[in-house]
C-alpha positions as CSV (number, residue, x, y, z in Angstrom):
1,M,34.3,-38.0,-18.6
2,A,35.6,-34.8,-17.0
3,K,33.3,-33.1,-14.5
4,R,31.7,-29.9,-15.6
5,R,32.8,-27.0,-13.4
6,I,30.2,-24.3,-13.3
7,G,30.8,-21.0,-11.5
8,I,28.0,-18.9,-10.0
9,L,28.2,-15.4,-8.7
10,T,25.8,-12.7,-7.5
11,S,26.7,-9.1,-8.1
12,G,25.3,-5.7,-7.4
13,G,22.5,-4.9,-4.9
14,D,20.8,-7.8,-3.2
15,C,17.1,-8.7,-3.7
16,P,14.7,-11.5,-2.9
17,G,15.1,-14.5,-5.2
18,L,18.9,-14.7,-5.5
19,N,19.1,-17.8,-3.4
20,A,16.1,-19.3,-5.2
21,T,17.8,-18.8,-8.5
22,I,21.1,-20.2,-7.3
23,R,19.2,-23.2,-6.0
24,G,17.2,-23.6,-9.3
25,A,20.3,-23.6,-11.4
26,A,22.2,-25.9,-9.1
27,K,19.4,-28.5,-8.8
28,A,18.8,-28.4,-12.5
29,C,22.5,-29.0,-13.2
30,Y,22.7,-31.9,-10.8
31,S,19.6,-33.4,-12.4
32,M,20.7,-32.9,-16.0
33,F,24.3,-34.0,-15.6
34,G,24.3,-36.1,-12.5
35,E,25.8,-35.1,-9.1
36,D,29.0,-37.0,-9.9
37,N,29.5,-35.2,-13.2
38,V,29.2,-31.6,-12.1
39,E,30.9,-29.3,-9.6
40,I,29.3,-26.0,-8.6
41,V,31.9,-23.4,-7.8
42,G,30.6,-20.6,-5.6
43,I,32.3,-17.3,-6.3
44,S,32.1,-15.0,-3.3
45,N,31.1,-11.3,-3.3
46,G,30.4,-11.0,-7.0
47,F,33.1,-10.0,-9.5
48,H,35.3,-9.0,-6.6
49,G,35.6,-12.7,-5.8
50,L,36.4,-13.6,-9.4
51,I,39.1,-10.9,-9.4
52,H,40.7,-12.3,-6.2
53,N,40.0,-16.0,-6.8
54,N,37.7,-16.2,-3.8
55,C,35.9,-19.4,-4.7
56,R,34.8,-22.7,-3.1
57,I,33.3,-26.0,-4.2
58,M,29.7,-26.2,-3.2
59,K,27.9,-29.4,-2.2
60,P,24.3,-30.4,-3.0
61,E,23.4,-29.8,0.7
62,D,24.5,-26.2,0.4
63,F,21.4,-25.5,-1.8
64,S,18.9,-27.1,0.7
65,G,16.6,-24.8,2.5
66,I,17.5,-21.6,0.6
67,L,14.4,-21.3,-1.6
68,T,12.7,-19.1,0.8
69,Q,15.8,-17.3,2.1
70,G,16.4,-13.7,1.3
71,G,19.8,-12.2,0.3
72,T,22.5,-14.4,-1.2
73,I,24.5,-17.2,0.3
74,L,27.4,-16.2,-2.0
75,G,27.6,-12.7,-0.8
76,T,27.5,-9.7,-3.2
77,K,29.5,-6.5,-3.9
78,R,29.1,-3.6,-6.2
79,T,32.0,-3.5,-8.7
80,P,31.0,-0.8,-11.2
81,Y,31.4,-1.7,-14.8
82,K,33.0,1.6,-15.6
83,M,35.9,0.7,-13.3
84,M,36.4,-2.8,-14.7
85,Q,39.0,-1.8,-17.3
86,V,40.7,0.9,-15.1
87,I,44.1,0.0,-13.6
88,E,43.9,1.5,-10.1
89,A,46.5,2.3,-7.4
90,D,46.6,-1.4,-6.5
91,N,47.9,-2.1,-10.0
92,I,45.4,-4.9,-10.5
93,D,44.1,-5.5,-14.1
94,K,40.7,-6.6,-13.1
95,V,39.8,-8.2,-16.5
96,A,43.1,-10.1,-16.6
97,E,42.6,-11.3,-13.1
98,M,39.1,-12.5,-13.7
99,K,40.3,-14.4,-16.8
100,A,43.1,-15.9,-14.7
101,T,40.7,-17.1,-12.0
102,Y,38.4,-18.6,-14.7
103,K,41.4,-20.6,-16.0
104,Q,42.8,-21.5,-12.6
105,Q,39.5,-22.8,-11.4
106,K,39.1,-24.7,-14.7
107,L,35.6,-23.4,-15.2
108,D,33.4,-24.4,-18.1
109,C,31.2,-21.4,-17.6
110,I,30.0,-18.8,-15.1
111,L,26.4,-17.9,-14.3
112,T,26.2,-14.2,-13.4
113,L,23.1,-13.1,-11.4
114,G,22.6,-9.3,-11.4
115,G,21.2,-6.2,-12.9
116,N,22.3,-3.8,-15.7
117,G,25.9,-3.3,-14.4
118,T,26.4,-7.0,-13.9
119,H,25.2,-7.7,-17.5
120,K,27.6,-5.1,-18.9
121,T,30.5,-6.9,-17.1
122,A,29.2,-10.3,-18.1
123,N,29.1,-9.2,-21.7
124,L,32.7,-7.8,-21.4
125,L,33.9,-11.2,-20.1
126,S,32.0,-13.0,-22.9
127,E,33.7,-10.8,-25.5
128,E,37.0,-11.7,-23.8
129,G,36.3,-15.4,-24.6
130,L,34.8,-16.6,-21.3
131,N,31.6,-18.8,-21.3
132,I,29.0,-16.6,-19.6
133,I,25.3,-16.9,-19.0
134,G,23.4,-14.1,-17.3
135,L,20.3,-14.2,-15.1
136,P,18.3,-10.9,-14.7
137,K,18.0,-9.7,-11.2
138,T,16.7,-6.3,-10.0
139,I,13.9,-4.9,-8.0
140,D,13.8,-2.0,-10.6
141,N,12.6,-4.4,-13.4
142,D,14.6,-2.3,-15.9
143,I,16.7,-4.9,-17.7
144,W,16.0,-4.7,-21.4
145,G,14.5,-7.7,-23.2
146,T,12.7,-9.4,-20.4
147,D,9.2,-8.7,-19.2
148,V,10.1,-9.2,-15.6
149,T,13.2,-9.7,-13.4
150,F,13.3,-11.8,-10.3
151,G,13.0,-9.7,-7.2
152,F,10.6,-7.2,-8.7
153,H,7.3,-8.8,-7.7
154,T,8.5,-9.2,-4.1
155,A,9.6,-5.6,-3.9
156,V,6.2,-4.5,-5.3
157,D,4.5,-6.5,-2.5
158,I,6.7,-4.8,0.1
159,A,6.3,-1.3,-1.3
160,T,2.6,-1.8,-1.6
161,E,2.4,-2.7,2.1
162,V,4.3,0.5,2.9
163,V,1.8,2.5,0.9
164,D,-1.1,0.6,2.6
165,R,0.3,1.3,6.1
166,I,1.0,5.0,5.3
167,H,-2.7,5.4,4.5
168,T,-3.7,5.0,8.2
169,T,-1.3,7.6,9.5
170,A,-2.1,9.9,6.6
171,T,-5.8,9.8,7.4
172,S,-5.3,10.0,11.1
173,H,-3.1,13.1,10.9
174,R,-4.7,14.6,7.8
175,R,-1.3,14.8,6.1
176,I,0.3,14.7,2.7
177,M,2.6,11.7,2.7
178,V,5.4,11.6,0.1
179,I,6.8,8.1,-0.2
180,E,10.2,7.6,-1.9
181,I,10.5,4.3,-3.7
182,M,13.6,2.8,-5.3
183,G,14.1,3.3,-9.0
184,N,16.7,5.8,-10.1
185,K,16.3,5.4,-13.9
186,A,13.0,3.5,-14.3
187,G,9.7,3.9,-12.5
188,W,8.3,0.3,-12.7
189,L,8.4,-0.3,-9.0
190,T,6.8,3.0,-8.1
191,L,4.2,2.6,-10.8
192,Y,3.1,-0.9,-9.8
193,S,3.2,-0.3,-6.0
194,G,1.6,3.1,-6.4
195,I,-1.4,1.7,-8.3
196,A,-1.6,-1.4,-6.0
197,G,-1.5,0.7,-2.9
198,G,-4.0,3.3,-4.1
199,A,-1.6,6.3,-4.3
200,D,-3.2,9.5,-5.4
201,I,-0.2,10.9,-7.2
202,I,2.6,8.8,-8.8
203,L,5.8,10.5,-10.0
204,I,8.3,8.5,-12.1
205,P,11.5,9.4,-14.0
206,E,10.0,8.8,-17.4
207,I,7.2,11.4,-16.9
208,P,8.8,14.7,-15.7
209,Y,6.4,16.4,-13.4
210,D,5.1,20.0,-13.0
211,I,5.1,20.8,-9.3
212,D,2.1,23.2,-9.8
213,K,0.1,20.3,-11.2
214,V,1.1,18.1,-8.2
215,I,0.0,20.9,-5.8
216,D,-3.2,21.3,-7.8
217,A,-4.0,17.6,-7.5
218,C,-3.6,17.8,-3.7
219,E,-5.8,20.9,-3.5
220,K,-8.5,19.4,-5.6
221,R,-8.6,16.4,-3.2
222,A,-8.9,18.7,-0.3
223,Q,-11.7,20.6,-2.0
224,S,-13.6,17.4,-2.6
225,G,-13.5,16.6,1.1
226,K,-10.4,14.3,1.1
227,T,-8.3,15.1,4.2
228,F,-5.1,13.4,3.0
229,S,-3.1,12.5,-0.1
230,I,-0.6,9.8,-0.8
231,I,2.2,10.5,-3.3
232,A,4.5,7.7,-4.5
233,V,7.7,9.1,-5.9
234,A,10.5,7.2,-7.6
235,E,13.9,8.2,-6.3
236,G,14.9,9.3,-9.8
237,A,11.8,11.4,-10.4
238,M,12.5,14.9,-11.8
239,D,10.6,18.0,-12.6
240,I,10.3,19.4,-16.1
241,A,13.2,21.8,-15.7
242,E,15.5,19.1,-14.4
243,A,14.6,16.8,-17.2
244,A,16.2,19.2,-19.7
245,M,19.5,19.1,-17.7
246,K,22.4,16.7,-17.9
247,K,22.9,14.4,-14.9
248,K,25.8,16.3,-13.4
249,E,24.1,19.7,-13.9
250,R,21.0,18.3,-12.2
251,A,23.0,17.0,-9.2
252,K,24.9,20.3,-8.9
253,K,21.6,22.2,-8.8
254,R,20.2,20.0,-6.1
255,A,23.4,20.2,-4.0
256,E,23.4,24.0,-4.2
257,A,19.8,24.1,-3.1
258,G,20.6,21.7,-0.2
259,E,18.2,19.1,-1.4
260,T,19.1,15.7,-0.2
261,T,16.2,13.9,-1.9
262,V,13.5,14.8,-4.4
263,T,10.8,13.7,-1.9
264,N,12.0,16.3,0.7
265,R,11.8,19.0,-1.9
266,I,8.3,18.0,-3.0
267,A,7.0,17.8,0.6
268,K,8.4,21.3,1.3
269,Q,7.0,22.8,-1.9
270,I,3.5,21.4,-1.2
271,E,3.5,22.5,2.4
272,A,4.7,26.0,1.5
273,A,2.1,26.4,-1.2
274,T,-0.9,24.9,0.5
275,G,-0.3,24.9,4.2
276,F,-1.1,21.1,4.3
277,E,1.2,19.3,6.7
278,S,3.5,17.1,4.6
279,R,5.9,14.3,5.6
280,T,8.3,12.1,3.7
281,V,8.8,8.3,4.1
282,V,11.8,6.4,2.8
283,P,11.5,2.6,3.1
284,G,14.9,2.3,1.3
285,H,16.6,-1.1,1.6
286,I,13.6,-2.7,3.3
287,L,12.4,-3.1,-0.3
288,R,15.3,-5.5,-1.0
289,G,15.0,-7.6,2.1
290,G,13.2,-10.7,3.3
291,S,11.8,-13.9,1.7
292,P,10.8,-13.9,-2.0
293,S,7.2,-14.1,-2.9
294,A,5.7,-17.2,-4.3
295,Y,5.8,-15.6,-7.8
296,D,9.5,-14.8,-7.5
297,R,10.3,-18.3,-6.2
298,V,8.7,-19.9,-9.2
299,L,10.3,-17.4,-11.6
300,A,13.7,-17.8,-10.1
301,T,13.4,-21.6,-10.3
302,K,12.4,-21.3,-14.0
303,F,15.3,-18.9,-14.7
304,G,17.8,-21.2,-13.0
305,A,16.5,-24.3,-14.9
306,R,16.8,-22.4,-18.2
307,A,20.4,-21.4,-17.4
308,A,21.2,-25.1,-16.9
309,M,19.6,-25.9,-20.2
310,L,21.8,-23.3,-21.9
311,I,24.8,-24.9,-20.3
312,K,23.7,-28.3,-21.7
313,Q,23.3,-26.7,-25.1
314,E,26.6,-24.9,-24.7
315,K,24.8,-21.7,-25.6
316,Y,26.9,-19.0,-24.0
317,G,26.9,-15.3,-24.3
318,Y,23.2,-15.2,-23.5
319,T,21.0,-14.0,-20.6
320,V,17.8,-15.7,-19.5
321,A,14.5,-13.8,-20.1
322,K,10.8,-14.0,-19.6
323,I,9.1,-13.1,-22.9
324,G,5.3,-13.4,-22.7
325,S,4.4,-16.7,-21.1
326,K,7.7,-18.4,-22.0
327,I,11.2,-18.5,-20.5
328,S,13.7,-17.7,-23.3
329,E,17.0,-15.9,-23.7
330,N,18.6,-12.8,-25.3
331,K,22.2,-12.2,-26.4
332,L,24.2,-10.4,-23.7
333,S,25.4,-8.0,-26.4
334,D,21.8,-7.0,-27.2
335,V,20.9,-6.4,-23.6
336,T,23.8,-4.3,-22.4
337,M,23.9,-0.5,-22.7
338,K,20.1,-0.5,-22.8
339,T,17.5,0.2,-20.1
340,K,13.8,-0.8,-20.1
341,F,11.9,2.4,-19.3
342,V,8.2,2.8,-18.6
343,P,6.6,4.0,-21.8
344,E,4.4,7.1,-21.4
345,N,1.6,5.1,-23.0
346,D,2.1,2.0,-20.8
347,E,-1.1,0.3,-20.0
348,L,-0.8,0.8,-16.3
349,V,-0.1,4.5,-16.7
350,I,-3.2,4.8,-18.9
351,T,-5.1,2.8,-16.2
352,G,-3.9,5.1,-13.5
353,K,-5.0,8.2,-15.3
354,S,-8.3,6.7,-16.1
355,I,-9.1,6.3,-12.4
356,G,-7.9,9.8,-11.5
357,V,-4.3,9.2,-10.5
358,S,-2.1,12.3,-11.2
359,F,1.3,11.8,-12.8
360,G,2.2,15.5,-12.5
361,D,2.1,16.0,-16.2
């Protein structure tokens, strides 16, 4: 019997749990098919490696000791979906090259670990006839059709610790602290870490804010004897006026105003209106780093094992998902071109408002 050749790649931004997922998929494949009947082909640096045939045969020992390891042993690279079908100056037809690598490597399928952009490219390759299985990775938790993505819970833990630590400096210096948390389109990470860290104000892209109401919330806290305020802001947060603009128009407006980030603008507006000393904090890529939490290790292992089961069933063109308490899957074509946003009536938003958290609306 011919060996199954299974490609694995990680694409887009790194996050905790990538290695745990790689390990889960590999170990499950070895267990289901037997080590002598399967070859895992590691594709380096995401779709870039698939384009340039940068692949290597991996051994069972390659997956030992990586459960707790952050980052990705395969390397990753952002290769935007919108550029996939563009013939650039190098005259490389990316889709044709990826199909050629798939054929040259004699792959039976490829597991693609990544976020929304990765899923778009995975679906493109699936439509081109390649056997593809997706695994949902992003600290933003914004992939449609799955309750949670691996990497999210660890990022929540890290962001919550940032909020926790900022409390001590905020109280000591009697400041307004504005914390910028990753999440350009969806505010899940800011919402969860904001509530978990006890933020007083939470601003997310899905709920455009009124700066006057944000300022009012800070002033009311001061009037009640509180000497500080913590504001958790998603990087994609926008005020009511900006929400009515198109993306390019919004970017142009901010550039003309010399605004590098929304958090800097908010801090300046609060300080100008109230006189309260205001500072910004940007944890940035710290939220992507380090060892995955116990939750993410378990989730990643479940996802990897499910991917192996889909291979056994020859059920391609799907991406793994957690729906309720069960690990399941969705069609790639159903997931792409969609984003999972925070609903305005989300239970955690309602909970936050019930305990006095302002969302600036």
